[in-house]
C-alpha positions as CSV (number, residue, x, y, z in Angstrom):
1,M,126.1,107.4,112.1
2,T,122.4,106.8,111.9
3,T,120.2,105.3,114.6
4,T,116.9,103.6,114.0
5,T,114.6,102.2,116.5
6,L,112.1,99.4,115.5
7,Q,109.3,97.7,117.3
8,V,109.9,94.0,117.1
9,E,107.3,91.3,117.9
10,G,108.2,87.9,119.2
11,M,111.0,88.7,121.6
12,T,110.2,86.9,124.9
13,C,113.5,86.7,126.8
14,S,117.1,87.9,127.0
15,G,118.1,85.0,124.6
16,C,115.9,86.7,122.0
17,E,117.8,90.0,122.6
18,Q,121.1,88.2,122.1
19,R,119.9,86.4,119.0
20,I,118.8,89.6,117.4
21,G,122.0,91.4,118.5
22,T,124.2,88.8,117.0
23,A,122.3,88.7,113.7
24,L,122.4,92.5,113.3
25,R,126.1,92.8,114.3
26,R,126.9,90.6,111.3
27,I,125.7,93.3,108.9
28,D,128.6,95.5,107.6
29,G,128.3,99.0,109.0
30,V,126.3,98.1,112.1
31,R,128.1,99.6,115.1
32,E,125.8,99.1,118.1
33,V,122.6,97.1,118.8
34,T,120.3,97.4,121.8
35,A,117.4,95.0,122.1
36,D,114.8,95.0,124.9
37,H,112.3,92.1,125.0
38,T,110.2,93.9,127.7
39,T,109.5,96.9,125.4
40,G,109.9,95.1,122.1
41,E,112.3,97.8,120.9
42,V,115.5,97.2,119.0
43,A,117.8,100.3,118.5
44,V,120.5,100.0,115.8
45,R,123.3,102.4,115.2
46,F,124.9,102.1,111.8
47,D,127.0,103.7,109.1
48,S,124.4,104.7,106.5
49,R,127.1,104.6,103.8
50,A,127.4,100.8,104.4
51,T,123.9,99.7,105.2
52,G,120.4,100.9,105.9
53,P,117.1,100.2,107.7
54,D,115.9,97.8,105.0
55,A,118.9,95.5,105.7
56,V,118.2,95.7,109.4
57,R,114.5,94.8,108.9
58,E,115.4,91.9,106.6
59,R,117.9,90.4,109.1
60,I,115.5,90.7,112.0
61,T,112.9,88.8,109.9
62,L,115.4,86.2,108.9
63,A,116.1,85.7,112.6
64,G,112.5,84.7,113.1
65,Y,110.9,87.9,114.4
66,T,108.4,90.4,113.1
67,V,109.1,94.1,112.6
68,R,106.0,96.3,113.0
69,D,105.4,98.5,110.0
70,D,103.6,101.2,111.9
71,D,106.7,102.2,114.0
72,P,107.0,106.0,114.1
73,A,110.5,105.9,115.5
74,E,112.0,104.0,112.5
75,G,114.5,106.1,110.6
76,S,114.8,108.5,113.4
77,G,117.8,110.0,111.6
78,P,121.4,110.8,112.4
79,R,122.5,111.0,116.0
């Protein structure tokens, strides 16, 4: 399992957290999603044999949010 944490702009409430969580859980291989609108962080645990950070970023963007490109925690590796 791999965990990546992304900075996401545009989350303003718990509804946004739920929307992102629902969207990401639809990706094959995603096991756990934690979104926090107060910090703007989205942590995703996934099976790297089934998906990757690019699919996660794409799904967040499709859901209407912006992933910051300068996030140092992205791709933080296996945990």
